[in-house]
C-alpha positions, 0 to 999 in steps of 0.5 A, spaced: 604 234 615 599 235 609 593 236 613 596 241 617 598 245 611 592 244 607 588 247 614 593 253 614 592 254 607 584 254 608 585 259 615 589 264 612 585 266 606 579 266 611 582 270 616 584 275 611 577 276 609 574 277 616 579 282 617 577 286 611 570 286 613 568 293 616 564 295 622 558 297 617 557 290 615 557 287 622 553 293 625 548 295 620 544 302 621 538 302 624 532 303 619 527 308 622 523 310 616 524 305 611 528 308 605 527 315 608 531 315 615 537 311 618 541 312 624 548 310 624 550 313 631 556 309 634 557 304 629 565 305 629 564 307 621 570 309 618 567 311 611 560 313 609 556 306 609 555 304 601 548 300 603 544 306 605 539 307 600 539 312 595 532 315 597 535 317 604 533 324 606 535 323 614 542 320 616 545 320 623 552 318 622 554 322 629 559 319 634 563 315 628 570 315 626 570 318 619 576 323 621 577 325 613 571 327 608 574 327 601 571 329 595 564 327 593 563 323 600 556 323 599 554 322 592 551 315 593 546 319 598 544 325 594 537 326 596 539 328 603 535 333 607 538 332 614 545 330 615 548 329 622 556 328 623 557 330 630 563 328 634 566 324 628 573 326 630 573 329 623 579 333 622 579 334 614 574 336 610 576 337 602 573 341 597 567 338 594 566 334 600 558 335 600 558 336 592 551 333 590 547 334 596 543 340 593 537 338 597 541 338 604 537 343 608 541 342 615 548 340 616 551 338 623 558 338 625 558 339 632 564 337 636 569 335 631 576 338 631 577 341 624 584 342 623 583 343 615 577 346 612 578 347 604 576 353 601 570 349 597 569 345 603 561 347 602 560 347 595 554 344 592 550 346 598 545 350 594 539 349 599 543 349 606 538 353 611 542 351 617 549 350 619 551 348 626 559 348 627 559 348 635 566 346 638 569 345 632 576 349 634 574 355 629 578 361 631 575 366 626 569 367 622 573 370 616 576 362 616 569 359 615 568 358 607 561 359 607 560 366 603 556 362 597 551 359 602 545 364 600 540 360 602 543 360 609 538 362 615 541 359 621 549 359 623 551 356 630 558 357 631 557 357 639 563 354 644 569 356 639 575 360 640 573 366 636 576 372 639 574 378 634 567 380 632 569 382 626 563 380 621 567 378 614 565 382 608 562 375 605 556 376 610 553 381 605 551 375 601 548 371 606 541 375 605 537 370 608 541 369 614 536 370 620 540 367 626 547 368 628 549 364 634 556 366 637 555 365 644 560 362 649 566 364 645 572 369 647 570 376 644 572 381 649 571 388 645 566 390 639 568 396 635 564 400 629 569 397 624 567 390 626 559 391 624 560 395 618 557 389 614 551 389 618 549 396 615 548 392 608 544 386 611 536 386 611 534 391 616 531 388 622 531 380 620 538 378 624 538 375 631 544 375 634 546 371 640 553 374 644 551 370 651 557 368 655 562 372 651 567 376 656 565 382 653 568 388 657 568 394 652 563 397 646 565 404 644 559 409 644 556 409 637 558 402 635 551 400 633 549 406 631 543 405 625 543 398 626 537 394 626 536 387 629 531 382 630 534 380 637 540 381 641 542 376 647 547 379 652 547 374 658 552 373 663 557 377 659 559 382 664 564 381 670 560 387 673 555 392 673 560 398 671 562 394 665 555 392 663 553 400 664 559 402 659 557 396 654 550 398 654 551 405 653 555 403 647 549 400 644 546 407 643 543 408 636 541 401 636 534 399 634 532 392 636 525 388 636 527 384 642 533 385 647 535 380 652 539 382 658 541 379 665 545 372 667 544 365 666 542 361 672 548 357 673 553 363 670 552 369 675 558 374 674 555 380 677 554 382 684 550 388 687 546 390 681 546 397 680 540 400 677 544 405 673 547 400 669 540 400 665 540 408 664 543 407 657 537 403 654 534 410 654 538 411 647 535 405 644 529 403 640 526 397 643 520 393 642 520 387 647 525 387 653 527 381 657 531 381 664 533 375 667 536 373 673 538 379 676 536 378 684 541 382 688 538 389 687 541 395 691 537 401 693 530 403 691 528 401 684 522 405 683 526 408 676 529 402 674 524 402 668 524 409 666 528 408 660 523 402 658 517 406 659 515 405 652 516 398 650 511 394 648 513 387 652 516 387 658 519 380 661 522 379 668 525 372 669 527 370 676 528 376 680 526 379 687 520 384 687 518 389 692 511 389 691 510 396 694 515 399 689 514 396 682 511 400 677 509 406 681 506 409 675 502 407 669 507 405 664 504 404 656 506 396 656 502 392 652 504 385 655 508 384 662 511 377 664 513 375 671 516 368 671 519 364 677 520 371 681 520 372 688 515 377 691 516 380 698 509 380 700 503 375 699 498 380 695 500 382 688 497 389 686 498 391 679 495 397 675 496 398 668 491 401 664 494 399 657 496 392 659 493 387 654 497 381 656 499 378 663 503 372 664 504 371 672 507 363 672 511 359 677 512 365 682 513 365 690 511 369 695 504 371 693 499 366 696 492 370 693 489 371 687 493 378 684 489 384 685 488 387 678 486 394 675 488 392 668 481 394 664 484 393 657 487 386 659 485 380 654 490 375 656 491 372 663 496 366 665 497 365 672 498 358 672 503 354 676 503 358 682 500 354 687 494 359 689 487 357 691 481 361 690 475 360 694 470 364 689 471 363 682 469 366 677 465 372 675 467 379 673 466 381 681 472 377 683 476 378 677 474 385 674 476 384 667 470 385 662 475 384 656 478 378 658 478 372 652 484 368 655 484 365 662 489 360 665 488 357 672 492 351 671 497 347 676 494 351 682 491 349 688 483 348 690 479 352 686 472 353 688 466 354 683 461 359 686 459 363 679 458 361 672 462 366 669 457 372 669 460 378 666 466 374 663 462 372 657 468 374 652 472 368 654 474 364 648 480 360 652 479 357 659 485 352 662 484 349 669 488 342 668 492 339 674 488 344 679 483 341 684 476 344 681 470 344 687 463 344 686 463 342 679 456 338 679 452 343 683 450 347 677 452 349 670 458 353 671 459 354 664 452 357 662 455 364 661 461 362 656 457 362 649 463 364 646 468 359 649 472 356 644 477 352 648 476 348 655 481 344 658 479 341 665 484 335 665 486 332 671 482 336 675 479 331 680 472 331 677 467 326 678 462 328 673 455 326 676 451 332 673 448 332 666 448 339 665 455 340 667 457 343 660 450 347 658 452 353 655 458 351 651 455 352 644 461 355 640 466 350 644 471 347 639 476 343 643 474 340 650 480 336 654 478 332 660 483 327 661 484 324 667 477 325 671 472 320 672 464 319 671 459 316 675 458 309 675 464 309 670 459 310 665 459 315 659 452 318 658 450 324 653 452 330 657 454 334 650 447 335 648 449 343 647 456 342 644 454 342 637 460 345 634 465 341 638 471 338 633 476 335 638 474 331 645 479 328 649 476 323 654 483 319 656 484 316 662 477 317 665 476 309 668 470 309 663 468 301 662 461 303 658 459 308 653 452 309 652 450 308 645 447 315 644 453 319 648 455 322 642 449 323 638 449 331 639 456 332 636 456 332 628 462 336 627 467 332 632 473 330 628 478 327 633 476 323 639 481 320 644 478 314 649 485 311 650 487 309 657 480 307 659 477 300 661 472 299 655 471 291 654 468 291 647 468 295 641 461 298 640 461 300 633 454 303 633 456 308 639 460 312 633 456 311 628 453 318 629 459 322 628 459 323 621 465 328 621 470 323 625 477 322 622 481 320 628 478 315 633 483 313 639 481 306 643 488 304 645 490 302 652 483 299 653 481 292 655 477 291 648 477 283 646 471 283 642 466 287 637 459 287 638 457 287 630 463 287 625 463 291 619 465 298 618 458 300 615 457 303 622 463 307 623 463 314 620 465 314 612 470 320 614 474 315 619 481 315 617 485 313 623 483 308 628 488 306 634 487 299 637 494 298 640 495 295 647 488 292 648 486 285 650 486 281 644 484 274 645 486 270 638 482 264 638 476 261 634 471 264 639 473 271 637 475 269 629 470 274 627 473 280 630 480 277 628 478 277 621 475 284 622 482 287 624 485 284 618 480 287 613 481 294 616 488 294 616 489 300 612 484 304 617 488 301 623 494 305 626 500 301 627 496 294 626 503 290 626 504 292 633 497 289 635 499 283 639 494 278 643 494 276 650 492 269 648 497 266 646 502 271 649 505 276 644 502 273 638 501 278 632 494 279 631 495 279 624 498 272 624 491 269 627 488 264 621 481 262 620 484 255 618 485 253 625 478 254 626 475 250 620 474 243 623 468 239 621 462 238 626 463 230 625 471 231 627 469 235 633 463 230 635 468 224 635 473 228 639 468 230 644 466 222 644 473 220 645 474 224 650 468 222 654 470 215 653 477 216 656 475 220 661 469 215 664 475 210 663 480 214 667 474 215 673 473 208 673 480 206 674 481 212 679 475 210 683 476 202 683 484 202 682 486 203 690 480 199 693 482 193 688 489 194 691 487 194 698 483 188 697 489 184 694 493 187 699 488 184 704 489 177 702 496 178 701 498 181 708 491 179 712 494 173 715 500 175 718 501 180 724 501 187 723 508 191 723 505 197 726 500 199 731 498 205 727 499 209 720 499 216 721 495 221 716 497 228 717 499 234 713 506 236 712 505 243 716 503 239 722 510 235 722 513 238 728 507 236 733 507 229 730 514 228 731 515 232 738 508 230 741 505 224 738 511 220 736 515 222 743 509 220 747 507 213 744 513 210 741 517 212 748 511 211 753 509 204 756 507 200 753 511 203 747 507 203 740 510 203 733 507 208 728 508 208 721 510 215 718 511 216 711 518 220 712 521 214 716 518 208 714 516 208 706 520 205 702 525 209 697 523 208 690 516 206 690 510 210 688 507 214 694 500 211 693 503 204 693 507 206 699 501 208 703 497 202 701 502 197 702 506 200 708 501 204 711 494 200 711 496 193 710 501 193 715 498 197 721 492 195 726 489 202 726 489 209 722 491 216 726 488 222 722 490 228 725 485 233 722 487 241 722 486 247 717 492 244 713 489 237 713 483 239 710 487 243 704 491 238 702 489 233 697 494 228 699 491 228 706 484 227 703 486 222 698 489 218 704 483 219 708 479 216 703 483 210 702 482 209 710 475 209 709 475 203 704 480 200 708 476 200 714 470 197 710 474 192 707 477 190 714 473 188 720 478 189 725 480 196 723 479 202 726 480 210 725 482 214 730 481 222 729 485 227 732 483 234 732 489 238 732 486 245 732 479 248 731 477 248 724 472 253 721 466 249 719 465 253 712 472 249 710 470 243 714 463 242 710 467 242 703 469 235 705 462 232 706 464 225 709 469 227 714 464 233 716 459 227 717 464 222 721 466 228 726 459 230 727 457 222 729 463 219 732 467 221 738 474 224 736 480 226 740 481 234 741 488 236 743 488 241 748 495 244 750 494 244 758 497 239 763 490 237 765 488 236 757 494 233 755 493 227 761 486 226 758 488 226 751 494 221 752 490 216 756 484 216 751 489 215 745 493 209 749 486 206 751 484 206 743 491 204 741 491 198 746 484 195 743 486 189 739 494 189 741 497 183 744 501 184 750 505 180 755 503 179 762 508 184 764 506 189 759 499 188 761 501 190 768 505 196 766 499 198 762 494 198 768 499 201 772 500 207 767 492 208 767 492 208 774 497 213 775 494 217 770 487 217 773 491 219 780 494 225 777 487 227 774 
């Protein structure tokens, strides 16, 4: 009884102690950046963990069970800059909850069902710049105690229950506010009195997002004399008539950027009427963006009359009639067509003042746009699936002022000119298009002012050494995902002395010529990752005096040509060597030691692992394992040789000795079996169904020794082969096939059979060639090849005549030396005569 009481006395305090332990002890936070960034997401925390370092700047506590934030809840992590409390089921925030977080700049409260928010809940946040309170059950801005947050730049209260757009008076204190997101609330009407405070705020700095609010009324003049940086009204109106009324209510507004339309998955308006935009004539707009209005009614010739003087026009996901769009010369400076659908294959545009044109991801147009835009400097026609049969010159583009050209993510682009007349180009993009004729001539010869060139993944195989001639001013060259002749990089950069960034990743490179980079004295960043380089040749990069970053990760580098950083540029600060084929053994110990010596230079050196031994960190390799004296090595080698020689002798003579001893033991007795059959297990079906059936069930019957049937269980295979197979059999049948030659056990049995035949004068080996064997394979077994070449053997032929001949000859060979009774002899002679008759 006493032991039970003692046990209970021990268990009860232990269970009480375990129940006291909280989840944060069992599930510690993830240390992303030591002492700086910690992720405590989904840890079932009921309070702020006490083990978070005081120096922490970024803390993610989302998806926990904090529920109640009391006063000074974060006092022990007062250095925080970023705090995420999303979906922590917080319902109460008391006064001074964030007191002490004077450095906090971002606070996220998304998805918390806040019921009680004390007046001083956000006190102490003297440097807060971004506050996110999405889905917090907020019903009014007036109930949100943030009037003292003078440094606040962004306030996001989207997806709440706010019904009134009334801006509280305290907003006049938010002099730094730049973005107010009220999208997806319940706002229906906006009156002049609601916007009174906006007149007192800094002019033209506030961006206002009212998307997805069911607005149905804005009285005329409500926005009079108000200046905004941006106003977003998307998927707000149930009909174009309501949209027309509300746009008229915006009269007098000065806005830098106005965004109208709908979202892709939030369509409210049908049969859009162009008259809905008439009210825009009373607004001062710098940039206008219209999205997802693709069900237009009637002629749209004068759709943009009120937008004639805007600087930037953007049309997103709209259906456009090529013949009717822009019938007159608007004074726009920038025009964007994104994800639009055109009625005709050819797109023609005439705008004399246009300087910037973005024409991307559109449908319907299949040829290069015909442009009459003499002032155009920026042209982006990427991601349209276009194919150009002749590129590129002033005759094909007619754009003499062009400085930026983006032809990426298109189809086949055939190079027929070297940009004659387009000498002003500074930025050129071809990535993920299919370039043709790239090796025919120096296609960039005229582009002496080009600064940026991207030809990544353009199906190029560089074979022409003058491919980059003329690019004297180029600073950035990206050509990842292409290939080079013989997978070797030569010096094709002879005239690119201004180059600072070069990307040669994923180019299947196996070798880099030592003088490949000698013309690049200003190169600062070189990316050679994801290639097939085998050796780190430091001399190759010695001439890159300005090099700061070298990326050689994801190659097959396992050695270094000549160790020592003296061959690397002195300015090199970052060297990437992760994901290479490091072999951590004594043969490569110089390279291993070099890696340790350069650990400050190497990026993520702790993640560099060996392929041999697998997954061992490179830094774990020690040279001590390689400091074995020559004497010990010599002794070890000698010992190995002696043991190996002894093993060879034993292997060579062990089985002949066993045969010799067995011959003395069994030689005087009569043989138990007529023949021991040596065959591959792959040919067992033929042995069972043909050989055994015809010989053991024939007349006279022959008894065969078969390993699967006659070997004694529990005895070694080699012993069974000698004692049961050879010693107790008169003859040996060798079934030769492709499988036989490739089987080590079959060859082993055959070699013993040769010794057995040598030791036993009356023994005989009968060869059966089951199938034609390739001579090249047969020659690998020299002795067997010679025996079959010099001796008669049986060849199996699965025909009526072939089978009769085969069995007659085999029985005759087995009868040789077999003792038969007179009756048995007579039956054997009759069978031979019947076989001859059938033949």
